[in-house]
DRENDO-1510 file (C-alpha; in Angstrom, 1 decimal, always signed):
<recs>
REC; n; res; u; v; w
REC; 1; MET; -2.8; +5.4; +28.9 .
REC; 2; GLY; -1.2; +8.5; +27.6 .
REC; 3; SER; -1.6; +10.8; +30.6 .
REC; 4; ASN; -1.6; +14.0; +28.0 .
REC; 5; LEU; -2.9; +13.4; +24.7 .
REC; 6; SER; -4.2; +16.9; +24.1 .
REC; 7; SER; -0.8; +18.4; +24.0 .
REC; 8; PRO; +1.6; +15.3; +24.2 .
REC; 9; LEU; +5.3; +15.1; +24.6 .
REC; 10; VAL; +6.4; +12.8; +21.6 .
REC; 11; ALA; +9.4; +10.7; +21.3 .
REC; 12; ILE; +10.7; +9.4; +18.0 .
REC; 13; VAL; +12.7; +6.2; +18.4 .
REC; 14; GLY; +15.3; +5.8; +15.2 .
REC; 15; ALA; +15.0; +9.7; +14.6 .
REC; 16; THR; +18.0; +9.8; +12.4 .
REC; 17; GLY; +16.9; +7.0; +9.9 .
REC; 18; ALA; +15.0; +7.7; +6.5 .
REC; 19; VAL; +11.6; +7.0; +8.1 .
REC; 20; GLY; +12.4; +8.8; +11.4 .
REC; 21; VAL; +13.4; +12.0; +9.6 .
REC; 22; GLU; +10.3; +11.7; +7.7 .
REC; 23; MET; +8.2; +11.5; +10.9 .
REC; 24; ILE; +9.9; +14.7; +12.1 .
REC; 25; ARG; +8.9; +16.4; +8.7 .
REC; 26; CYS; +5.3; +15.0; +9.0 .
REC; 27; LEU; +4.7; +16.4; +12.7 .
REC; 28; GLU; +5.8; +19.7; +11.6 .
REC; 29; GLU; +4.0; +20.0; +8.3 .
REC; 30; ARG; +0.9; +18.7; +9.7 .
REC; 31; ASN; +1.0; +21.0; +12.7 .
REC; 32; PHE; +0.8; +18.1; +15.2 .
REC; 33; PRO; -0.1; +19.7; +18.6 .
REC; 34; LEU; +2.7; +18.3; +20.5 .
REC; 35; SER; +4.2; +19.9; +23.8 .
REC; 36; GLY; +7.7; +18.7; +23.2 .
REC; 37; LEU; +9.6; +16.3; +20.9 .
REC; 38; ARG; +12.5; +13.9; +22.0 .
REC; 39; LEU; +14.5; +12.4; +19.4 .
REC; 40; LEU; +16.3; +9.2; +20.0 .
REC; 41; ALA; +18.6; +7.1; +18.2 .
REC; 42; SER; +21.7; +4.5; +18.4 .
REC; 43; PRO; +24.8; +5.9; +20.4 .
REC; 44; ARG; +26.4; +6.5; +17.0 .
REC; 45; SER; +23.9; +9.3; +16.3 .
REC; 46; THR; +24.0; +10.9; +19.7 .
REC; 47; GLY; +24.7; +14.6; +19.4 .
REC; 48; ARG; +23.4; +15.2; +16.0 .
REC; 49; LYS; +21.0; +18.0; +15.8 .
REC; 50; LEU; +17.7; +17.8; +13.6 .
REC; 51; LYS; +15.6; +20.9; +12.8 .
REC; 52; PHE; +12.2; +21.1; +13.9 .
REC; 53; ARG; +9.9; +24.3; +13.9 .
REC; 54; ASP; +12.8; +26.6; +13.4 .
REC; 55; ARG; +14.9; +25.0; +16.2 .
REC; 56; GLU; +17.4; +22.5; +16.5 .
REC; 57; ILE; +16.9; +19.4; +18.6 .
REC; 58; GLU; +19.6; +17.1; +19.9 .
REC; 59; VAL; +19.5; +13.6; +19.3 .
REC; 60; GLU; +19.7; +11.4; +22.7 .
REC; 61; PRO; +20.9; +7.9; +23.1 .
REC; 62; LEU; +18.2; +5.3; +23.3 .
REC; 63; THR; +18.0; +3.9; +26.8 .
REC; 64; GLU; +15.4; +2.6; +29.3 .
REC; 65; GLN; +15.2; +5.8; +30.9 .
REC; 66; SER; +14.5; +7.7; +27.5 .
REC; 67; PHE; +10.6; +7.6; +28.1 .
REC; 68; LYS; +10.0; +9.7; +31.4 .
REC; 69; GLY; +7.2; +11.8; +30.7 .
REC; 70; VAL; +6.6; +10.6; +27.2 .
REC; 71; ASP; +2.9; +10.4; +26.1 .
REC; 72; ILE; +3.2; +9.1; +22.4 .
REC; 73; ALA; +6.3; +7.2; +21.1 .
REC; 74; LEU; +6.9; +6.5; +17.3 .
REC; 75; PHE; +9.0; +3.7; +16.8 .
REC; 76; SER; +11.0; +3.3; +13.6 .
REC; 77; ALA; +13.7; +1.0; +14.4 .
REC; 78; SER; +14.4; -2.9; +14.1 .
REC; 79; GLY; +11.9; -5.3; +15.6 .
REC; 80; THR; +14.5; -6.2; +18.0 .
REC; 81; VAL; +14.5; -2.8; +19.4 .
REC; 82; SER; +10.8; -2.6; +19.5 .
REC; 83; ARG; +10.3; -5.8; +21.6 .
REC; 84; GLN; +12.8; -4.5; +24.0 .
REC; 85; PHE; +11.8; -1.0; +24.4 .
REC; 86; ALA; +8.0; -0.8; +23.8 .
REC; 87; PRO; +7.0; -2.8; +26.8 .
REC; 88; ILE; +8.9; -0.2; +28.8 .
REC; 89; VAL; +7.3; +2.8; +27.1 .
REC; 90; VAL; +3.9; +1.2; +28.0 .
REC; 91; LYS; +4.9; +0.8; +31.7 .
REC; 92; GLU; +5.7; +4.4; +31.6 .
REC; 93; GLY; +1.9; +5.0; +30.7 .
REC; 94; ALA; +2.8; +6.1; +27.1 .
REC; 95; ILE; +1.3; +4.9; +23.8 .
REC; 96; VAL; +3.7; +3.3; +21.2 .
REC; 97; VAL; +3.1; +3.4; +17.6 .
REC; 98; ASP; +5.5; +1.0; +16.2 .
REC; 99; ASN; +6.6; +0.9; +12.4 .
REC; 100; SER; +8.3; -2.7; +12.9 .
REC; 101; SER; +6.9; -6.0; +12.3 .
REC; 102; ALA; +7.2; -7.0; +15.9 .
REC; 103; PHE; +3.7; -6.6; +17.1 .
REC; 104; ARG; +1.5; -6.6; +13.8 .
REC; 105; MET; +0.1; -10.0; +14.1 .
REC; 106; ASP; -0.3; -10.0; +17.9 .
REC; 107; ALA; -4.1; -10.5; +18.4 .
REC; 108; ASP; -4.2; -7.8; +21.1 .
REC; 109; THR; -2.2; -5.2; +18.9 .
REC; 110; PRO; -4.4; -3.0; +16.4 .
REC; 111; LEU; -2.8; -3.1; +13.0 .
REC; 112; VAL; -3.9; +0.2; +11.6 .
REC; 113; VAL; -4.3; +2.1; +8.4 .
REC; 114; PRO; -6.4; +5.1; +9.5 .
REC; 115; GLU; -8.5; +5.3; +6.1 .
REC; 116; ILE; -9.5; +1.6; +6.6 .
REC; 117; ASN; -9.8; +0.7; +10.3 .
REC; 118; ALA; -9.3; +3.7; +12.5 .
REC; 119; GLY; -11.8; +2.2; +15.0 .
REC; 120; GLU; -9.3; -0.5; +16.0 .
REC; 121; ILE; -7.1; +2.2; +17.7 .
REC; 122; ALA; -9.7; +2.4; +20.6 .
REC; 123; ARG; -8.7; -1.1; +21.6 .
REC; 124; HIS; -5.2; -0.8; +22.0 .
REC; 125; LYS; -3.2; -1.8; +25.2 .
REC; 126; GLY; -0.5; +0.4; +24.8 .
REC; 127; ILE; +0.9; -0.7; +21.6 .
REC; 128; ILE; -0.5; +0.3; +18.1 .
REC; 129; ALA; +1.1; -1.5; +15.0 .
REC; 130; ASN; +2.1; +0.4; +11.4 .
REC; 131; PRO; +1.5; -2.1; +8.6 .
REC; 132; ASN; +4.0; -3.3; +6.2 .
REC; 133; CYS; +4.5; -0.5; +3.6 .
REC; 134; ALA; +3.8; -2.8; +0.5 .
REC; 135; ALA; +0.5; -3.8; +2.4 .
REC; 136; ILE; -0.6; -0.1; +2.9 .
REC; 137; ILE; +0.0; +1.0; -0.6 .
REC; 138; SER; -1.6; -2.2; -2.0 .
REC; 139; ILE; -4.7; -2.1; -0.1 .
REC; 140; THR; -5.8; +1.4; +1.0 .
REC; 141; PRO; -7.3; +2.3; -2.5 .
REC; 142; LEU; -9.1; -1.0; -2.3 .
REC; 143; TRP; -11.0; -0.4; +1.0 .
REC; 144; PRO; -14.0; +1.6; -0.6 .
REC; 145; VAL; -14.4; -1.2; -3.3 .
REC; 146; HIS; -14.2; -3.9; -0.5 .
REC; 147; GLN; -17.1; -2.0; +1.4 .
REC; 148; ARG; -19.3; -1.8; -1.6 .
REC; 149; ASN; -18.6; -5.3; -3.1 .
REC; 150; PRO; -16.5; -7.4; -1.0 .
REC; 151; ILE; -13.2; -8.5; -2.5 .
REC; 152; LYS; -12.7; -12.4; -2.2 .
REC; 153; ARG; -9.5; -12.6; -3.9 .
REC; 154; LEU; -6.5; -10.4; -4.4 .
REC; 155; ILE; -3.4; -10.9; -6.5 .
REC; 156; VAL; -0.5; -8.5; -5.9 .
REC; 157; ALA; +2.9; -7.7; -7.6 .
REC; 158; THR; +5.0; -5.2; -6.0 .
REC; 159; TYR; +7.7; -3.1; -7.4 .
REC; 160; GLN; +9.6; -1.8; -4.2 .
REC; 161; ALA; +12.2; +1.0; -4.1 .
REC; 162; ALA; +15.3; +1.3; -2.2 .
REC; 163; SER; +13.5; +3.3; +0.4 .
REC; 164; GLY; +12.0; +0.4; +1.8 .
REC; 165; ALA; +15.6; -1.0; +2.9 .
REC; 166; GLY; +16.3; +2.3; +4.5 .
REC; 167; ALA; +18.9; +5.0; +3.9 .
REC; 168; ALA; +22.0; +2.8; +3.3 .
REC; 169; ALA; +20.0; +1.0; +0.5 .
REC; 170; MET; +19.2; +4.3; -1.1 .
REC; 171; GLU; +22.9; +5.4; -0.8 .
REC; 172; GLU; +24.0; +2.1; -2.2 .
REC; 173; LEU; +21.6; +2.5; -5.2 .
REC; 174; ARG; +23.0; +6.1; -5.9 .
REC; 175; ALA; +26.5; +4.8; -5.5 .
REC; 176; SER; +26.1; +1.8; -7.6 .
REC; 177; THR; +24.5; +3.6; -10.3 .
REC; 178; GLU; +27.4; +6.3; -10.5 .
REC; 179; ALA; +29.7; +3.4; -10.6 .
REC; 180; TYR; +27.9; +1.6; -13.3 .
REC; 181; LEU; +27.7; +4.6; -15.6 .
REC; 182; GLN; +31.4; +5.3; -15.3 .
REC; 183; GLY; +32.3; +1.7; -15.9 .
REC; 184; ARG; +33.9; +1.3; -12.5 .
REC; 185; GLU; +33.3; -2.1; -10.4 .
REC; 186; TYR; +31.0; -1.8; -7.3 .
REC; 187; LYS; +30.8; -4.0; -4.8 .
REC; 188; ASN; +27.4; -4.3; -3.1 .
REC; 189; THR; +27.2; -4.4; +0.9 .
REC; 190; VAL; +23.6; -3.6; +1.8 .
REC; 191; LEU; +21.5; -5.6; -0.6 .
REC; 192; PRO; +22.5; -9.0; -1.7 .
REC; 193; HIS; +22.6; -8.4; -5.3 .
REC; 194; PRO; +23.9; -5.7; -7.7 .
REC; 195; TYR; +21.2; -2.9; -7.6 .
REC; 196; ALA; +22.2; -0.6; -10.5 .
REC; 197; PHE; +20.0; -1.5; -13.6 .
REC; 198; ASN; +18.9; -4.5; -11.9 .
REC; 199; LEU; +15.8; -5.9; -9.9 .
REC; 200; PHE; +15.5; -9.0; -7.9 .
REC; 201; SER; +13.2; -10.8; -5.6 .
REC; 202; HIS; +12.5; -9.0; -2.3 .
REC; 203; ASN; +15.6; -9.6; +0.0 .
REC; 204; THR; +14.0; -11.4; +2.8 .
REC; 205; LYS; +14.0; -15.0; +3.8 .
REC; 206; ILE; +12.1; -17.6; +1.6 .
REC; 207; ASP; +9.8; -20.1; +3.1 .
REC; 208; PRO; +11.2; -23.6; +2.1 .
REC; 209; VAL; +7.6; -25.0; +2.1 .
REC; 210; THR; +5.6; -22.4; +0.3 .
REC; 211; GLY; +8.2; -20.5; -1.7 .
REC; 212; TYR; +7.0; -17.2; -0.4 .
REC; 213; ASN; +9.3; -14.7; +1.1 .
REC; 214; ASP; +8.8; -13.0; +4.3 .
REC; 215; GLU; +7.7; -9.7; +2.6 .
REC; 216; GLU; +5.1; -11.6; +0.8 .
REC; 217; MET; +3.5; -13.0; +3.7 .
REC; 218; LYS; +3.4; -9.9; +5.4 .
REC; 219; VAL; +1.4; -8.4; +2.6 .
REC; 220; ILE; -1.0; -11.4; +2.7 .
REC; 221; GLU; -1.4; -12.0; +6.4 .
REC; 222; GLU; -1.6; -8.1; +7.2 .
REC; 223; THR; -4.2; -7.7; +4.2 .
REC; 224; LYS; -6.6; -10.1; +6.3 .
REC; 225; LYS; -6.2; -8.6; +9.7 .
REC; 226; ILE; -6.6; -4.9; +8.5 .
REC; 227; PHE; -9.5; -5.7; +6.2 .
REC; 228; GLY; -11.0; -8.0; +9.2 .
REC; 229; ASP; -11.4; -10.8; +6.6 .
REC; 230; PRO; -9.6; -13.9; +7.4 .
REC; 231; ASP; -11.0; -15.7; +4.3 .
REC; 232; ILE; -9.9; -13.3; +1.7 .
REC; 233; ARG; -7.5; -15.1; -0.7 .
REC; 234; VAL; -4.4; -13.0; -1.2 .
REC; 235; SER; -1.2; -13.9; -3.4 .
REC; 236; ALA; +1.9; -11.5; -3.6 .
REC; 237; THR; +5.0; -11.4; -5.5 .
REC; 238; CYS; +7.6; -8.7; -3.8 .
REC; 239; VAL; +10.1; -7.4; -6.2 .
REC; 240; ARG; +12.9; -4.9; -5.5 .
REC; 241; VAL; +13.6; -2.4; -8.2 .
REC; 242; PRO; +16.1; +0.2; -8.9 .
REC; 243; VAL; +14.1; +3.3; -8.0 .
REC; 244; LEU; +15.2; +5.6; -5.3 .
REC; 245; ARG; +11.7; +6.3; -3.5 .
REC; 246; ALA; +8.2; +5.1; -3.5 .
REC; 247; HIS; +6.7; +1.7; -4.1 .
REC; 248; SER; +4.7; +0.5; -7.2 .
REC; 249; VAL; +2.1; -2.2; -7.1 .
REC; 250; ALA; +0.1; -3.9; -9.8 .
REC; 251; VAL; -3.2; -5.4; -8.2 .
REC; 252; THR; -5.8; -7.7; -9.7 .
REC; 253; PHE; -8.9; -8.1; -7.3 .
REC; 254; GLU; -12.0; -10.2; -7.6 .
REC; 255; CYS; -15.1; -9.2; -6.1 .
REC; 256; GLU; -18.2; -11.2; -4.8 .
REC; 257; ARG; -20.3; -9.7; -7.5 .
REC; 258; PRO; -19.8; -8.3; -11.1 .
REC; 259; ILE; -17.9; -4.9; -10.9 .
REC; 260; ALA; -17.3; -2.5; -13.9 .
REC; 261; ALA; -13.8; -0.9; -14.0 .
REC; 262; ALA; -15.9; +2.5; -14.5 .
REC; 263; GLU; -17.4; +2.0; -11.0 .
REC; 264; VAL; -14.1; +1.4; -9.5 .
REC; 265; ARG; -12.6; +4.5; -11.2 .
REC; 266; GLU; -15.5; +6.5; -9.7 .
REC; 267; LEU; -14.7; +5.2; -6.2 .
REC; 268; MET; -11.1; +6.1; -6.6 .
REC; 269; LYS; -12.0; +9.8; -7.3 .
REC; 270; THR; -13.2; +10.2; -3.8 .
REC; 271; ALA; -11.3; +7.6; -1.9 .
REC; 272; PRO; -9.5; +8.9; +1.1 .
REC; 273; GLY; -5.8; +9.0; +0.7 .
REC; 274; VAL; -5.9; +8.4; -2.8 .
REC; 275; LYS; -5.5; +10.4; -6.2 .
REC; 276; LEU; -6.7; +9.2; -9.5 .
REC; 277; VAL; -3.8; +9.4; -12.3 .
REC; 278; ASP; -5.6; +7.4; -15.2 .
REC; 279; ASP; -4.9; +9.4; -18.4 .
REC; 280; TRP; -5.3; +6.7; -21.3 .
REC; 281; ALA; -5.1; +9.4; -24.0 .
REC; 282; ASN; -1.6; +10.3; -22.8 .
REC; 283; ASN; -0.7; +6.8; -21.4 .
REC; 284; TYR; +0.1; +8.9; -18.3 .
REC; 285; PHE; -0.5; +6.8; -15.0 .
REC; 286; PRO; +1.1; +6.2; -11.5 .
REC; 287; MET; +4.8; +6.7; -11.3 .
REC; 288; PRO; +7.4; +6.4; -8.5 .
REC; 289; LYS; +8.7; +9.9; -9.5 .
REC; 290; ASP; +5.2; +11.5; -9.0 .
REC; 291; ALA; +4.5; +9.7; -6.0 .
REC; 292; SER; +7.8; +10.7; -4.4 .
REC; 293; GLY; +7.1; +13.3; -1.7 .
REC; 294; GLN; +3.2; +12.9; -1.9 .
REC; 295; ASP; +0.9; +12.0; +0.8 .
REC; 296; ASP; -1.7; +10.4; -1.3 .
REC; 297; ILE; -1.3; +6.9; -3.0 .
REC; 298; LEU; -1.7; +7.7; -7.0 .
REC; 299; VAL; -4.0; +5.0; -8.6 .
REC; 300; GLY; -4.5; +4.4; -12.4 .
REC; 301; ARG; -4.4; +1.9; -15.1 .
REC; 302; ILE; -8.1; +0.9; -14.1 .
REC; 303; ARG; -9.3; -1.6; -16.5 .
REC; 304; GLN; -11.3; -4.9; -16.5 .
REC; 305; ASP; -9.5; -8.2; -16.0 .
REC; 306; LEU; -10.2; -9.8; -19.5 .
REC; 307; SER; -9.1; -13.3; -18.2 .
REC; 308; ASP; -12.1; -13.3; -15.7 .
REC; 309; PRO; -15.4; -13.8; -18.0 .
REC; 310; SER; -17.4; -13.3; -15.0 .
REC; 311; GLY; -17.1; -9.7; -14.9 .
REC; 312; LYS; -16.1; -9.8; -11.2 .
REC; 313; SER; -12.3; -8.5; -11.5 .
REC; 314; VAL; -10.7; -5.5; -12.3 .
REC; 315; THR; -6.7; -4.6; -12.6 .
REC; 316; LEU; -5.2; -1.4; -11.4 .
REC; 317; PHE; -1.7; -0.1; -10.7 .
REC; 318; SER; -0.8; +2.4; -7.9 .
REC; 319; ALA; +2.5; +4.3; -6.4 .
REC; 320; GLY; +2.8; +5.5; -3.2 .
REC; 321; ASP; +5.9; +7.1; -1.2 .
REC; 322; GLN; +7.1; +4.2; +1.2 .
REC; 323; LEU; +8.7; +6.7; +3.6 .
REC; 324; LEU; +5.4; +8.8; +3.9 .
REC; 325; LYS; +2.0; +6.9; +3.7 .
REC; 326; GLY; +4.0; +3.5; +3.8 .
REC; 327; ALA; +5.6; +4.3; +7.0 .
REC; 328; ALA; +5.9; +8.0; +8.8 .
REC; 329; LEU; +2.6; +9.6; +7.5 .
REC; 330; ASN; +0.5; +6.4; +8.5 .
REC; 331; ALA; +2.2; +6.4; +11.9 .
REC; 332; VAL; +1.6; +10.2; +12.5 .
REC; 333; GLN; -2.0; +9.8; +11.2 .
REC; 334; ILE; -2.5; +7.2; +13.9 .
REC; 335; ALA; -0.9; +9.6; +16.5 .
REC; 336; GLU; -3.4; +12.3; +15.3 .
REC; 337; LYS; -6.4; +9.8; +16.0 .
REC; 338; LEU; -5.0; +9.4; +19.6 .
REC; 339; VAL; -5.2; +13.2; +20.0 .
REC; 340; LYS; -8.1; +13.7; +17.8 .
REC; 341; VAL; -6.8; +16.0; +15.4 .
REC; 342; PRO; -9.3; +16.8; +12.5 .
REC; 343; ALA; -8.1; +15.2; +9.3 .
REC; 344; LEU; -6.4; +17.3; +6.9 .
REC; 345; ALA; -7.9; +17.9; +3.5 .
</recs>
């Protein structure tokens, strides 16, 4: 599948959305070797022009005929759109990299973070799934640890930015904050609760039996699949915070054997896709303002978990750009593996 993977024709579905725009930028900045770029979106965006490599490309309406000649399709749309159109792309002989949750837990669909399990790409049957943003940012820094000393239990608390809910939520945060500061009433319409100077449980459905919401279950189940370890014990609490862009995560993990925080810190210095930000003297650690616009996930506050006398547990804090490594960049990195582009330094 994928008739021309040395210089592919690439399509982006959802090209005008927050993630779609970042996909275009990633393809350009990383000098992705494509022969052409087709931008697809809903009818209301048809005719818009987006810049790519010093030229403007007109956005086309997404139809069943949109994928003629396409080699790789990057999807950044709803699960409903992905379920409808991804099989059509595969029938055309192209490869889909899908950013929705539609196919992530399908046994035949690889769920890939290139720094962790790039080898899974080879077993695709036309569709490769991009993981949940909170899962990517939570577990990518942990992979070198897991390889050296298997992680048996993982507790995650996320601080998720408006970017995770799309461009409309980002605008609602801007507008509601402005209204709050001016003393004006603001009626939220995108998210279920007032967003300015507030935080709330992630706005996904809560399971009435477990009490976990959908976002938390994605982190739990996707971690097991990406790590290839169905027995790893994971708990997650996902919270939406009034940050425009970049998710943060507090992580405590328990390893099979005792592990020192100093050892984890050394591993983070060379972990792929990770940048160590761990300045105790100046109380400077990962922050969304620093992670925004960065490809790397920032990691710091690495310390022994004092609640575990066995010495097997370490706590850390990370921040990563949800629109980049949490979505667009990860998808483009998968596409780079398909065309065998050397990894950027």
